[in-house]
PDB file with one MODEL, atoms N, CA, C and O in Angstrom:
MODEL        1
ATOM      1  N   MET A   1      24.812 -98.201  78.428  1.00  0.00           N
ATOM      2  CA  MET A   1      25.503 -98.062  77.171  1.00  0.00           C
ATOM      3  C   MET A   1      26.731 -98.980  77.179  1.00  0.00           C
ATOM      4  O   MET A   1      27.505 -98.956  78.136  1.00  0.00           O
ATOM      5  N   PRO A   2      26.918 -99.776  76.145  1.00  0.00           N
ATOM      6  CA  PRO A   2      28.070-100.688  76.095  1.00  0.00           C
ATOM      7  C   PRO A   2      29.391 -99.914  76.118  1.00  0.00           C
ATOM      8  O   PRO A   2      29.519 -98.842  75.527  1.00  0.00           O
ATOM      9  N   LEU A   3      30.357-100.492  76.814  1.00  0.00           N
ATOM     10  CA  LEU A   3      31.666 -99.889  76.977  1.00  0.00           C
ATOM     11  C   LEU A   3      32.716-100.959  76.717  1.00  0.00           C
ATOM     12  O   LEU A   3      32.679-102.024  77.333  1.00  0.00           O
ATOM     13  N   THR A   4      33.646-100.691  75.818  1.00  0.00           N
ATOM     14  CA  THR A   4      34.742-101.622  75.556  1.00  0.00           C
ATOM     15  C   THR A   4      35.862-101.326  76.540  1.00  0.00           C
ATOM     16  O   THR A   4      36.287-100.180  76.686  1.00  0.00           O
ATOM     17  N   ILE A   5      36.334-102.364  77.210  1.00  0.00           N
ATOM     18  CA  ILE A   5      37.425-102.219  78.166  1.00  0.00           C
ATOM     19  C   ILE A   5      38.613-103.013  77.652  1.00  0.00           C
ATOM     20  O   ILE A   5      38.497-104.196  77.331  1.00  0.00           O
ATOM     21  N   LEU A   6      39.757-102.342  77.579  1.00  0.00           N
ATOM     22  CA  LEU A   6      41.012-102.966  77.161  1.00  0.00           C
ATOM     23  C   LEU A   6      41.885-103.150  78.393  1.00  0.00           C
ATOM     24  O   LEU A   6      42.004-102.239  79.212  1.00  0.00           O
ATOM     25  N   TYR A   7      42.496-104.324  78.530  1.00  0.00           N
ATOM     26  CA  TYR A   7      43.377-104.620  79.652  1.00  0.00           C
ATOM     27  C   TYR A   7      44.783-104.865  79.119  1.00  0.00           C
ATOM     28  O   TYR A   7      44.955-105.514  78.087  1.00  0.00           O
ATOM     29  N   PHE A   8      45.790-104.346  79.822  1.00  0.00           N
ATOM     30  CA  PHE A   8      47.165-104.481  79.371  1.00  0.00           C
ATOM     31  C   PHE A   8      48.068-105.036  80.460  1.00  0.00           C
ATOM     32  O   PHE A   8      47.788-104.899  81.650  1.00  0.00           O
ATOM     33  N   ALA A   9      49.170-105.673  80.028  1.00  0.00           N
ATOM     34  CA  ALA A   9      50.250-106.179  80.880  1.00  0.00           C
ATOM     35  C   ALA A   9      49.702-107.135  81.948  1.00  0.00           C
ATOM     36  O   ALA A   9      48.885-108.001  81.637  1.00  0.00           O
ATOM     37  N   TRP A  10      50.150-106.983  83.215  1.00  0.00           N
ATOM     38  CA  TRP A  10      49.739-107.946  84.234  1.00  0.00           C
ATOM     39  C   TRP A  10      48.258-107.853  84.565  1.00  0.00           C
ATOM     40  O   TRP A  10      47.696-108.812  85.093  1.00  0.00           O
ATOM     41  N   VAL A  11      47.609-106.734  84.275  1.00  0.00           N
ATOM     42  CA  VAL A  11      46.156-106.650  84.470  1.00  0.00           C
ATOM     43  C   VAL A  11      45.481-107.656  83.532  1.00  0.00           C
ATOM     44  O   VAL A  11      44.603-108.410  83.950  1.00  0.00           O
ATOM     45  N   ARG A  12      45.896-107.661  82.270  1.00  0.00           N
ATOM     46  CA  ARG A  12      45.363-108.606  81.279  1.00  0.00           C
ATOM     47  C   ARG A  12      45.636-110.044  81.700  1.00  0.00           C
ATOM     48  O   ARG A  12      44.759-110.902  81.611  1.00  0.00           O
ATOM     49  N   GLU A  13      46.851-110.300  82.158  1.00  0.00           N
ATOM     50  CA  GLU A  13      47.221-111.664  82.543  1.00  0.00           C
ATOM     51  C   GLU A  13      46.378-112.176  83.704  1.00  0.00           C
ATOM     52  O   GLU A  13      45.955-113.331  83.698  1.00  0.00           O
ATOM     53  N   ARG A  14      46.133-111.336  84.692  1.00  0.00           N
ATOM     54  CA  ARG A  14      45.355-111.769  85.862  1.00  0.00           C
ATOM     55  C   ARG A  14      43.875-111.933  85.556  1.00  0.00           C
ATOM     56  O   ARG A  14      43.221-112.837  86.076  1.00  0.00           O
ATOM     57  N   ILE A  15      43.352-111.054  84.708  1.00  0.00           N
ATOM     58  CA  ILE A  15      41.933-111.156  84.351  1.00  0.00           C
ATOM     59  C   ILE A  15      41.714-112.269  83.333  1.00  0.00           C
ATOM     60  O   ILE A  15      40.680-112.937  83.351  1.00  0.00           O
ATOM     61  N   GLY A  16      42.687-112.467  82.445  1.00  0.00           N
ATOM     62  CA  GLY A  16      42.576-113.516  81.443  1.00  0.00           C
ATOM     63  C   GLY A  16      41.923-113.057  80.153  1.00  0.00           C
ATOM     64  O   GLY A  16      41.552-113.879  79.314  1.00  0.00           O
ATOM     65  N   LEU A  17      41.779-111.749  79.990  1.00  0.00           N
ATOM     66  CA  LEU A  17      41.185-111.178  78.775  1.00  0.00           C
ATOM     67  C   LEU A  17      41.987-109.958  78.347  1.00  0.00           C
ATOM     68  O   LEU A  17      42.521-109.232  79.186  1.00  0.00           O
ATOM     69  N   SER A  18      42.068-109.737  77.046  1.00  0.00           N
ATOM     70  CA  SER A  18      42.704-108.507  76.579  1.00  0.00           C
ATOM     71  C   SER A  18      41.664-107.407  76.386  1.00  0.00           C
ATOM     72  O   SER A  18      41.985-106.220  76.449  1.00  0.00           O
ATOM     73  N   GLU A  19      40.423-107.809  76.151  1.00  0.00           N
ATOM     74  CA  GLU A  19      39.345-106.821  76.050  1.00  0.00           C
ATOM     75  C   GLU A  19      37.998-107.492  76.221  1.00  0.00           C
ATOM     76  O   GLU A  19      37.855-108.703  76.048  1.00  0.00           O
ATOM     77  N   GLU A  20      37.016-106.678  76.564  1.00  0.00           N
ATOM     78  CA  GLU A  20      35.642-107.146  76.682  1.00  0.00           C
ATOM     79  C   GLU A  20      34.714-105.944  76.572  1.00  0.00           C
ATOM     80  O   GLU A  20      35.137-104.799  76.731  1.00  0.00           O
ATOM     81  N   THR A  21      33.464-106.219  76.302  1.00  0.00           N
ATOM     82  CA  THR A  21      32.450-105.176  76.260  1.00  0.00           C
ATOM     83  C   THR A  21      31.474-105.436  77.393  1.00  0.00           C
ATOM     84  O   THR A  21      30.953-106.540  77.547  1.00  0.00           O
ATOM     85  N   VAL A  22      31.237-104.391  78.189  1.00  0.00           N
ATOM     86  CA  VAL A  22      30.352-104.500  79.345  1.00  0.00           C
ATOM     87  C   VAL A  22      29.350-103.344  79.314  1.00  0.00           C
ATOM     88  O   VAL A  22      29.543-102.356  78.606  1.00  0.00           O
ATOM     89  N   THR A  23      28.293-103.486  80.085  1.00  0.00           N
ATOM     90  CA  THR A  23      27.340-102.394  80.292  1.00  0.00           C
ATOM     91  C   THR A  23      27.273-102.151  81.792  1.00  0.00           C
ATOM     92  O   THR A  23      26.538-102.832  82.507  1.00  0.00           O
ATOM     93  N   PRO A  24      28.050-101.172  82.267  1.00  0.00           N
ATOM     94  CA  PRO A  24      28.059-100.899  83.707  1.00  0.00           C
ATOM     95  C   PRO A  24      26.713-100.369  84.182  1.00  0.00           C
ATOM     96  O   PRO A  24      25.977 -99.762  83.404  1.00  0.00           O
ATOM     97  N   PRO A  25      26.383-100.592  85.455  1.00  0.00           N
ATOM     98  CA  PRO A  25      25.144-100.035  86.001  1.00  0.00           C
ATOM     99  C   PRO A  25      25.233 -98.506  86.070  1.00  0.00           C
ATOM    100  O   PRO A  25      26.333 -97.952  86.043  1.00  0.00           O
ATOM    101  N   PRO A  26      24.105 -97.831  86.156  1.00  0.00           N
ATOM    102  CA  PRO A  26      24.084 -96.359  86.144  1.00  0.00           C
ATOM    103  C   PRO A  26      24.919 -95.698  87.239  1.00  0.00           C
ATOM    104  O   PRO A  26      25.408 -94.586  87.043  1.00  0.00           O
ATOM    105  N   GLU A  27      25.093 -96.350  88.375  1.00  0.00           N
ATOM    106  CA  GLU A  27      25.855 -95.737  89.465  1.00  0.00           C
ATOM    107  C   GLU A  27      27.370 -95.707  89.214  1.00  0.00           C
ATOM    108  O   GLU A  27      28.109 -95.083  89.975  1.00  0.00           O
ATOM    109  N   VAL A  28      27.828 -96.372  88.162  1.00  0.00           N
ATOM    110  CA  VAL A  28      29.249 -96.339  87.805  1.00  0.00           C
ATOM    111  C   VAL A  28      29.488 -95.070  86.990  1.00  0.00           C
ATOM    112  O   VAL A  28      29.167 -95.004  85.803  1.00  0.00           O
ATOM    113  N   ALA A  29      30.063 -94.059  87.660  1.00  0.00           N
ATOM    114  CA  ALA A  29      30.219 -92.750  87.022  1.00  0.00           C
ATOM    115  C   ALA A  29      31.666 -92.376  86.716  1.00  0.00           C
ATOM    116  O   ALA A  29      31.922 -91.605  85.790  1.00  0.00           O
ATOM    117  N   THR A  30      32.617 -92.916  87.486  1.00  0.00           N
ATOM    118  CA  THR A  30      34.024 -92.551  87.310  1.00  0.00           C
ATOM    119  C   THR A  30      34.857 -93.798  87.019  1.00  0.00           C
ATOM    120  O   THR A  30      34.369 -94.925  87.103  1.00  0.00           O
ATOM    121  N   MET A  31      36.120 -93.568  86.676  1.00  0.00           N
ATOM    122  CA  MET A  31      37.023 -94.703  86.474  1.00  0.00           C
ATOM    123  C   MET A  31      37.148 -95.516  87.758  1.00  0.00           C
ATOM    124  O   MET A  31      37.164 -96.746  87.717  1.00  0.00           O
ATOM    125  N   ALA A  32      37.236 -94.834  88.894  1.00  0.00           N
ATOM    126  CA  ALA A  32      37.330 -95.553  90.172  1.00  0.00           C
ATOM    127  C   ALA A  32      36.094 -96.417  90.404  1.00  0.00           C
ATOM    128  O   ALA A  32      36.204 -97.554  90.864  1.00  0.00           O
ATOM    129  N   ASP A  33      34.922 -95.879  90.087  1.00  0.00           N
ATOM    130  CA  ASP A  33      33.681 -96.660  90.215  1.00  0.00           C
ATOM    131  C   ASP A  33      33.729 -97.889  89.311  1.00  0.00           C
ATOM    132  O   ASP A  33      33.349 -98.986  89.721  1.00  0.00           O
ATOM    133  N   LEU A  34      34.197 -97.699  88.087  1.00  0.00           N
ATOM    134  CA  LEU A  34      34.256 -98.794  87.122  1.00  0.00           C
ATOM    135  C   LEU A  34      35.197 -99.881  87.612  1.00  0.00           C
ATOM    136  O   LEU A  34      34.865-101.065  87.556  1.00  0.00           O
ATOM    137  N   ILE A  35      36.362 -99.486  88.090  1.00  0.00           N
ATOM    138  CA  ILE A  35      37.325-100.466  88.596  1.00  0.00           C
ATOM    139  C   ILE A  35      36.740-101.209  89.801  1.00  0.00           C
ATOM    140  O   ILE A  35      36.886-102.426  89.913  1.00  0.00           O
ATOM    141  N   GLY A  36      36.088-100.485  90.687  1.00  0.00           N
ATOM    142  CA  GLY A  36      35.456-101.124  91.843  1.00  0.00           C
ATOM    143  C   GLY A  36      34.373-102.107  91.427  1.00  0.00           C
ATOM    144  O   GLY A  36      34.278-103.205  91.975  1.00  0.00           O
ATOM    145  N   TRP A  37      33.560-101.710  90.462  1.00  0.00           N
ATOM    146  CA  TRP A  37      32.495-102.587  89.971  1.00  0.00           C
ATOM    147  C   TRP A  37      33.078-103.833  89.315  1.00  0.00           C
ATOM    148  O   TRP A  37      32.595-104.941  89.548  1.00  0.00           O
ATOM    149  N   LEU A  38      34.108-103.659  88.499  1.00  0.00           N
ATOM    150  CA  LEU A  38      34.733-104.811  87.848  1.00  0.00           C
ATOM    151  C   LEU A  38      35.339-105.760  88.879  1.00  0.00           C
ATOM    152  O   LEU A  38      35.266-106.979  88.720  1.00  0.00           O
ATOM    153  N   ALA A  39      35.934-105.209  89.932  1.00  0.00           N
ATOM    154  CA  ALA A  39      36.567-106.043  90.965  1.00  0.00           C
ATOM    155  C   ALA A  39      35.559-106.956  91.654  1.00  0.00           C
ATOM    156  O   ALA A  39      35.923-108.025  92.144  1.00  0.00           O
ATOM    157  N   THR A  40      34.286-106.541  91.695  1.00  0.00           N
ATOM    158  CA  THR A  40      33.267-107.379  92.348  1.00  0.00           C
ATOM    159  C   THR A  40      32.952-108.633  91.543  1.00  0.00           C
ATOM    160  O   THR A  40      32.234-109.513  92.018  1.00  0.00           O
ATOM    161  N   ARG A  41      33.477-108.718  90.342  1.00  0.00           N
ATOM    162  CA  ARG A  41      33.248-109.913  89.530  1.00  0.00           C
ATOM    163  C   ARG A  41      34.049-111.107  90.035  1.00  0.00           C
ATOM    164  O   ARG A  41      33.866-112.231  89.568  1.00  0.00           O
ATOM    165  N   GLY A  42      34.947-110.852  91.001  1.00  0.00           N
ATOM    166  CA  GLY A  42      35.692-111.929  91.640  1.00  0.00           C
ATOM    167  C   GLY A  42      36.850-112.447  90.819  1.00  0.00           C
ATOM    168  O   GLY A  42      37.190-111.886  89.777  1.00  0.00           O
ATOM    169  N   GLY A  43      37.454-113.526  91.297  1.00  0.00           N
ATOM    170  CA  GLY A  43      38.543-114.193  90.599  1.00  0.00           C
ATOM    171  C   GLY A  43      39.665-113.263  90.183  1.00  0.00           C
ATOM    172  O   GLY A  43      40.161-112.468  90.982  1.00  0.00           O
ATOM    173  N   GLY A  44      40.059-113.370  88.923  1.00  0.00           N
ATOM    174  CA  GLY A  44      41.141-112.558  88.391  1.00  0.00           C
ATOM    175  C   GLY A  44      40.861-111.075  88.436  1.00  0.00           C
ATOM    176  O   GLY A  44      41.783-110.271  88.569  1.00  0.00           O
ATOM    177  N   TYR A  45      39.582-110.699  88.326  1.00  0.00           N
ATOM    178  CA  TYR A  45      39.225-109.276  88.411  1.00  0.00           C
ATOM    179  C   TYR A  45      39.580-108.731  89.795  1.00  0.00           C
ATOM    180  O   TYR A  45      40.225-107.689  89.916  1.00  0.00           O
ATOM    181  N   ALA A  46      39.156-109.440  90.824  1.00  0.00           N
ATOM    182  CA  ALA A  46      39.422-108.997  92.190  1.00  0.00           C
ATOM    183  C   ALA A  46      40.924-108.887  92.439  1.00  0.00           C
ATOM    184  O   ALA A  46      41.380-107.941  93.081  1.00  0.00           O
ATOM    185  N   GLU A  47      41.686-109.846  91.937  1.00  0.00           N
ATOM    186  CA  GLU A  47      43.137-109.831  92.120  1.00  0.00           C
ATOM    187  C   GLU A  47      43.785-108.673  91.361  1.00  0.00           C
ATOM    188  O   GLU A  47      44.591-107.935  91.927  1.00  0.00           O
ATOM    189  N   ALA A  48      43.440-108.515  90.101  1.00  0.00           N
ATOM    190  CA  ALA A  48      44.064-107.483  89.265  1.00  0.00           C
ATOM    191  C   ALA A  48      43.697-106.065  89.693  1.00  0.00           C
ATOM    192  O   ALA A  48      44.494-105.142  89.531  1.00  0.00           O
ATOM    193  N   LEU A  49      42.501-105.890  90.237  1.00  0.00           N
ATOM    194  CA  LEU A  49      41.986-104.553  90.512  1.00  0.00           C
ATOM    195  C   LEU A  49      41.932-104.232  92.007  1.00  0.00           C
ATOM    196  O   LEU A  49      41.316-103.245  92.410  1.00  0.00           O
ATOM    197  N   ALA A  50      42.572-105.057  92.821  1.00  0.00           N
ATOM    198  CA  ALA A  50      42.520-104.906  94.279  1.00  0.00           C
ATOM    199  C   ALA A  50      43.146-103.608  94.777  1.00  0.00           C
ATOM    200  O   ALA A  50      42.744-103.086  95.816  1.00  0.00           O
ATOM    201  N   GLU A  51      44.120-103.089  94.050  1.00  0.00           N
ATOM    202  CA  GLU A  51      44.799-101.859  94.460  1.00  0.00           C
ATOM    203  C   GLU A  51      44.689-100.828  93.343  1.00  0.00           C
ATOM    204  O   GLU A  51      45.639-100.641  92.582  1.00  0.00           O
ATOM    205  N   PRO A  52      43.553-100.160  93.235  1.00  0.00           N
ATOM    206  CA  PRO A  52      43.339 -99.218  92.125  1.00  0.00           C
ATOM    207  C   PRO A  52      44.393 -98.122  92.051  1.00  0.00           C
ATOM    208  O   PRO A  52      44.687 -97.627  90.962  1.00  0.00           O
ATOM    209  N   GLU A  53      44.967 -97.734  93.185  1.00  0.00           N
ATOM    210  CA  GLU A  53      45.979 -96.680  93.166  1.00  0.00           C
ATOM    211  C   GLU A  53      47.231 -97.090  92.389  1.00  0.00           C
ATOM    212  O   GLU A  53      48.044 -96.236  92.036  1.00  0.00           O
ATOM    213  N   ARG A  54      47.392 -98.371  92.122  1.00  0.00           N
ATOM    214  CA  ARG A  54      48.524 -98.868  91.330  1.00  0.00           C
ATOM    215  C   ARG A  54      48.220 -98.876  89.833  1.00  0.00           C
ATOM    216  O   ARG A  54      49.091 -99.206  89.029  1.00  0.00           O
ATOM    217  N   LEU A  55      47.019 -98.524  89.461  1.00  0.00           N
ATOM    218  CA  LEU A  55      46.600 -98.619  88.061  1.00  0.00           C
ATOM    219  C   LEU A  55      46.598 -97.264  87.375  1.00  0.00           C
ATOM    220  O   LEU A  55      46.540 -96.218  88.021  1.00  0.00           O
ATOM    221  N   ARG A  56      46.660 -97.307  86.073  1.00  0.00           N
ATOM    222  CA  ARG A  56      46.519 -96.127  85.219  1.00  0.00           C
ATOM    223  C   ARG A  56      45.355 -96.405  84.279  1.00  0.00           C
ATOM    224  O   ARG A  56      44.959 -97.554  84.081  1.00  0.00           O
ATOM    225  N   ALA A  57      44.812 -95.333  83.701  1.00  0.00           N
ATOM    226  CA  ALA A  57      43.641 -95.509  82.847  1.00  0.00           C
ATOM    227  C   ALA A  57      43.647 -94.516  81.696  1.00  0.00           C
ATOM    228  O   ALA A  57      44.304 -93.475  81.743  1.00  0.00           O
ATOM    229  N   ALA A  58      42.905 -94.867  80.678  1.00  0.00           N
ATOM    230  CA  ALA A  58      42.662 -93.966  79.553  1.00  0.00           C
ATOM    231  C   ALA A  58      41.191 -94.097  79.176  1.00  0.00           C
ATOM    232  O   ALA A  58      40.618 -95.186  79.211  1.00  0.00           O
ATOM    233  N   VAL A  59      40.599 -92.977  78.818  1.00  0.00           N
ATOM    234  CA  VAL A  59      39.224 -92.951  78.339  1.00  0.00           C
ATOM    235  C   VAL A  59      39.273 -92.418  76.915  1.00  0.00           C
ATOM    236  O   VAL A  59      39.765 -91.319  76.659  1.00  0.00           O
ATOM    237  N   ASP A  60      38.754 -93.218  76.003  1.00  0.00           N
ATOM    238  CA  ASP A  60      38.782 -92.865  74.578  1.00  0.00           C
ATOM    239  C   ASP A  60      40.175 -92.389  74.169  1.00  0.00           C
ATOM    240  O   ASP A  60      40.324 -91.368  73.496  1.00  0.00           O
ATOM    241  N   GLN A  61      41.187 -93.142  74.585  1.00  0.00           N
ATOM    242  CA  GLN A  61      42.595 -92.972  74.234  1.00  0.00           C
ATOM    243  C   GLN A  61      43.247 -91.718  74.800  1.00  0.00           C
ATOM    244  O   GLN A  61      44.245 -91.245  74.257  1.00  0.00           O
ATOM    245  N   ASN A  62      42.696 -91.171  75.886  1.00  0.00           N
ATOM    246  CA  ASN A  62      43.296 -90.038  76.599  1.00  0.00           C
ATOM    247  C   ASN A  62      43.573 -90.463  78.029  1.00  0.00           C
ATOM    248  O   ASN A  62      42.670 -90.925  78.726  1.00  0.00           O
ATOM    249  N   PHE A  63      44.825 -90.309  78.476  1.00  0.00           N
ATOM    250  CA  PHE A  63      45.163 -90.652  79.847  1.00  0.00           C
ATOM    251  C   PHE A  63      44.323 -89.820  80.810  1.00  0.00           C
ATOM    252  O   PHE A  63      44.140 -88.618  80.616  1.00  0.00           O
ATOM    253  N   VAL A  64      43.813 -90.480  81.858  1.00  0.00           N
ATOM    254  CA  VAL A  64      42.950 -89.806  82.833  1.00  0.00           C
ATOM    255  C   VAL A  64      43.269 -90.294  84.234  1.00  0.00           C
ATOM    256  O   VAL A  64      43.890 -91.342  84.414  1.00  0.00           O
ATOM    257  N   GLY A  65      42.839 -89.526  85.225  1.00  0.00           N
ATOM    258  CA  GLY A  65      42.919 -89.949  86.614  1.00  0.00           C
ATOM    259  C   GLY A  65      41.732 -90.829  86.951  1.00  0.00           C
ATOM    260  O   GLY A  65      40.750 -90.873  86.210  1.00  0.00           O
ATOM    261  N   LEU A  66      41.824 -91.524  88.063  1.00  0.00           N
ATOM    262  CA  LEU A  66      40.743 -92.432  88.447  1.00  0.00           C
ATOM    263  C   LEU A  66      39.486 -91.700  88.888  1.00  0.00           C
ATOM    264  O   LEU A  66      38.421 -92.308  88.994  1.00  0.00           O
ATOM    265  N   ASP A  67      39.598 -90.397  89.147  1.00  0.00           N
ATOM    266  CA  ASP A  67      38.420 -89.615  89.526  1.00  0.00           C
ATOM    267  C   ASP A  67      37.684 -89.052  88.306  1.00  0.00           C
ATOM    268  O   ASP A  67      36.703 -88.324  88.456  1.00  0.00           O
ATOM    269  N   THR A  68      38.150 -89.383  87.113  1.00  0.00           N
ATOM    270  CA  THR A  68      37.555 -88.881  85.877  1.00  0.00           C
ATOM    271  C   THR A  68      36.225 -89.572  85.586  1.00  0.00           C
ATOM    272  O   THR A  68      36.100 -90.791  85.703  1.00  0.00           O
ATOM    273  N   ALA A  69      35.243 -88.773  85.206  1.00  0.00           N
ATOM    274  CA  ALA A  69      33.937 -89.321  84.803  1.00  0.00           C
ATOM    275  C   ALA A  69      34.086 -90.061  83.479  1.00  0.00           C
ATOM    276  O   ALA A  69      34.783 -89.605  82.573  1.00  0.00           O
ATOM    277  N   ILE A  70      33.422 -91.209  83.379  1.00  0.00           N
ATOM    278  CA  ILE A  70      33.487 -91.949  82.122  1.00  0.00           C
ATOM    279  C   ILE A  70      32.396 -91.499  81.157  1.00  0.00           C
ATOM    280  O   ILE A  70      32.497 -91.744  79.955  1.00  0.00           O
ATOM    281  N   GLY A  71      31.359 -90.846  81.667  1.00  0.00           N
ATOM    282  CA  GLY A  71      30.334 -90.260  80.804  1.00  0.00           C
ATOM    283  C   GLY A  71      29.881 -91.179  79.688  1.00  0.00           C
ATOM    284  O   GLY A  71      29.447 -92.304  79.937  1.00  0.00           O
ATOM    285  N   ARG A  72      29.979 -90.704  78.471  1.00  0.00           N
ATOM    286  CA  ARG A  72      29.547 -91.467  77.302  1.00  0.00           C
ATOM    287  C   ARG A  72      30.732 -92.095  76.568  1.00  0.00           C
ATOM    288  O   ARG A  72      30.711 -92.247  75.346  1.00  0.00           O
ATOM    289  N   ALA A  73      31.758 -92.456  77.329  1.00  0.00           N
ATOM    290  CA  ALA A  73      32.950 -93.070  76.741  1.00  0.00           C
ATOM    291  C   ALA A  73      32.576 -94.325  75.967  1.00  0.00           C
ATOM    292  O   ALA A  73      31.619 -95.026  76.297  1.00  0.00           O
ATOM    293  N   ARG A  74      33.348 -94.580  74.948  1.00  0.00           N
ATOM    294  CA  ARG A  74      33.168 -95.807  74.164  1.00  0.00           C
ATOM    295  C   ARG A  74      34.219 -96.847  74.508  1.00  0.00           C
ATOM    296  O   ARG A  74      33.982 -98.050  74.397  1.00  0.00           O
ATOM    297  N   GLU A  75      35.415 -96.355  74.938  1.00  0.00           N
ATOM    298  CA  GLU A  75      36.527 -97.262  75.212  1.00  0.00           C
ATOM    299  C   GLU A  75      37.292 -96.793  76.439  1.00  0.00           C
ATOM    300  O   GLU A  75      37.553 -95.603  76.616  1.00  0.00           O
ATOM    301  N   VAL A  76      37.640 -97.752  77.276  1.00  0.00           N
ATOM    302  CA  VAL A  76      38.437 -97.493  78.475  1.00  0.00           C
ATOM    303  C   VAL A  76      39.576 -98.491  78.466  1.00  0.00           C
ATOM    304  O   VAL A  76      39.386 -99.658  78.121  1.00  0.00           O
ATOM    305  N   ALA A  77      40.764 -98.033  78.845  1.00  0.00           N
ATOM    306  CA  ALA A  77      41.912 -98.923  78.981  1.00  0.00           C
ATOM    307  C   ALA A  77      42.379 -98.889  80.437  1.00  0.00           C
ATOM    308  O   ALA A  77      42.398 -97.833  81.070  1.00  0.00           O
ATOM    309  N   ILE A  78      42.750-100.046  80.949  1.00  0.00           N
ATOM    310  CA  ILE A  78      43.257-100.158  82.317  1.00  0.00           C
ATOM    311  C   ILE A  78      44.602-100.870  82.240  1.00  0.00           C
ATOM    312  O   ILE A  78      44.718-101.938  81.638  1.00  0.00           O
ATOM    313  N   PHE A  79      45.614-100.268  82.858  1.00  0.00           N
ATOM    314  CA  PHE A  79      46.962-100.812  82.742  1.00  0.00           C
ATOM    315  C   PHE A  79      47.803-100.394  83.934  1.00  0.00           C
ATOM    316  O   PHE A  79      47.463 -99.439  84.633  1.00  0.00           O
ATOM    317  N   PRO A  80      48.912-101.111  84.174  1.00  0.00           N
ATOM    318  CA  PRO A  80      49.823-100.709  85.240  1.00  0.00           C
ATOM    319  C   PRO A  80      50.641 -99.502  84.785  1.00  0.00           C
ATOM    320  O   PRO A  80      50.630 -99.154  83.604  1.00  0.00           O
ATOM    321  N   PRO A  81      51.349 -98.862  85.717  1.00  0.00           N
ATOM    322  CA  PRO A  81      52.210 -97.758  85.316  1.00  0.00           C
ATOM    323  C   PRO A  81      53.188 -98.203  84.235  1.00  0.00           C
ATOM    324  O   PRO A  81      53.669 -99.336  84.248  1.00  0.00           O
ATOM    325  N   VAL A  82      53.471 -97.321  83.319  1.00  0.00           N
ATOM    326  CA  VAL A  82      54.350 -97.627  82.194  1.00  0.00           C
ATOM    327  C   VAL A  82      55.742 -97.093  82.500  1.00  0.00           C
ATOM    328  O   VAL A  82      55.909 -95.948  82.921  1.00  0.00           O
ATOM    329  N   THR A  83      56.724 -97.937  82.281  1.00  0.00           N
ATOM    330  CA  THR A  83      58.105 -97.489  82.400  1.00  0.00           C
ATOM    331  C   THR A  83      58.769 -97.666  81.048  1.00  0.00           C
ATOM    332  O   THR A  83      58.371 -98.520  80.257  1.00  0.00           O
ATOM    333  N   GLY A  84      59.745 -96.886  80.799  1.00  0.00           N
ATOM    334  CA  GLY A  84      60.413 -96.976  79.498  1.00  0.00           C
ATOM    335  C   GLY A  84      61.908 -96.929  79.658  1.00  0.00           C
ATOM    336  O   GLY A  84      62.436 -96.712  80.749  1.00  0.00           O
ATOM    337  N   GLY A  85      62.568 -97.136  78.561  1.00  0.00           N
ATOM    338  CA  GLY A  85      64.014 -97.125  78.628  1.00  0.00           C
ATOM    339  C   GLY A  85      64.623 -96.739  77.333  1.00  0.00           C
ATOM    340  O   GLY A  85      65.847 -96.681  77.219  1.00  0.00           O
TER     341      GLY A  85
ENDMDL
END
Protein backbone atom coordinates (compact mmCIF):
# COMPACT_ATOMS: atom_id res chain seq x y z
CA MET A 1 0.00 0.00 0.00
CA PRO A 2 1.46 3.41 -0.94
CA LEU A 3 2.64 5.52 1.97
CA THR A 4 3.45 9.24 1.84
CA ILE A 5 6.52 10.14 3.88
CA LEU A 6 7.20 13.74 4.91
CA TYR A 7 10.71 14.78 5.95
CA PHE A 8 11.46 17.87 8.03
CA ALA A 9 14.46 20.02 9.05
CA TRP A 10 17.90 18.38 8.75
CA VAL A 11 16.32 15.03 7.83
CA ARG A 12 14.86 16.71 4.72
CA GLU A 13 18.15 18.45 3.96
CA ARG A 14 20.20 15.24 4.13
CA ILE A 15 17.76 13.16 2.12
CA GLY A 16 17.15 15.95 -0.39
CA LEU A 17 13.36 15.55 -0.45
CA SER A 18 10.53 17.09 1.52
CA GLU A 19 8.20 14.21 0.71
CA GLU A 20 7.85 11.05 -1.33
CA THR A 21 5.47 8.16 -1.79
CA VAL A 22 6.82 4.65 -1.26
CA THR A 23 5.44 1.12 -1.00
CA PRO A 24 7.32 -0.59 1.82
CA PRO A 25 7.73 -4.38 1.74
CA PRO A 26 5.35 -6.43 3.93
CA GLU A 27 7.97 -7.00 6.64
CA VAL A 28 8.02 -3.25 7.43
CA ALA A 29 5.56 -3.18 10.32
CA THR A 30 6.70 -0.40 12.68
CA MET A 31 8.18 3.07 12.41
CA ALA A 32 11.56 1.61 13.38
CA ASP A 33 11.25 -0.95 10.56
CA LEU A 34 10.35 1.81 8.11
CA ILE A 35 13.30 3.96 9.13
CA GLY A 36 15.63 0.96 8.86
CA TRP A 37 14.27 0.08 5.42
CA LEU A 38 14.62 3.66 4.19
CA ALA A 39 18.21 3.83 5.49
CA THR A 40 19.14 0.90 3.22
CA ARG A 41 18.52 3.18 0.25
CA GLY A 42 21.99 4.60 0.91
CA GLY A 43 23.34 8.10 0.40
CA GLY A 44 21.42 10.82 2.20
CA TYR A 45 18.95 8.28 3.58
CA ALA A 46 21.68 6.34 5.35
CA GLU A 47 23.15 9.56 6.75
CA ALA A 48 19.85 11.08 7.90
CA LEU A 49 18.47 7.88 9.41
CA ALA A 50 21.67 6.40 10.89
CA GLU A 51 20.62 7.15 14.47
CA PRO A 52 16.88 6.43 14.72
CA GLU A 53 16.88 7.17 18.46
CA ARG A 54 17.50 10.83 17.54
CA LEU A 55 14.36 10.98 15.40
CA ARG A 56 10.71 11.66 16.11
CA ALA A 57 7.76 10.47 14.07
CA ALA A 58 4.08 10.98 13.41
CA VAL A 59 1.61 8.60 11.80
CA ASP A 60 -1.39 10.23 10.17
CA GLN A 61 -0.54 13.45 12.06
CA ASN A 62 -0.31 11.83 15.53
CA PHE A 63 3.02 11.76 17.35
CA VAL A 64 4.15 8.17 17.91
CA GLY A 65 7.08 6.17 19.24
CA LEU A 66 9.34 4.25 16.90
CA ASP A 67 7.83 0.97 18.13
CA THR A 68 4.41 2.01 16.79
CA ALA A 69 2.86 -0.13 14.06
CA ILE A 70 2.29 1.76 10.83
CA GLY A 71 -0.58 -0.55 9.84
CA ARG A 72 -2.72 1.07 7.16
CA ALA A 73 -1.25 4.55 7.64
CA ARG A 74 -1.50 6.94 4.74
CA GLU A 75 1.09 9.48 5.92
CA VAL A 76 4.21 9.31 8.05
CA ALA A 77 6.40 12.22 9.10
CA ILE A 78 10.03 11.89 10.21
CA PHE A 79 11.76 14.78 11.93
CA PRO A 80 14.37 15.67 14.55
CA PRO A 81 13.32 16.60 18.08
CA VAL A 82 11.48 19.90 18.15
CA THR A 83 12.59 22.71 20.40
CA GLY A 84 10.73 25.92 20.94
CA GLY A 85 11.16 29.26 22.48
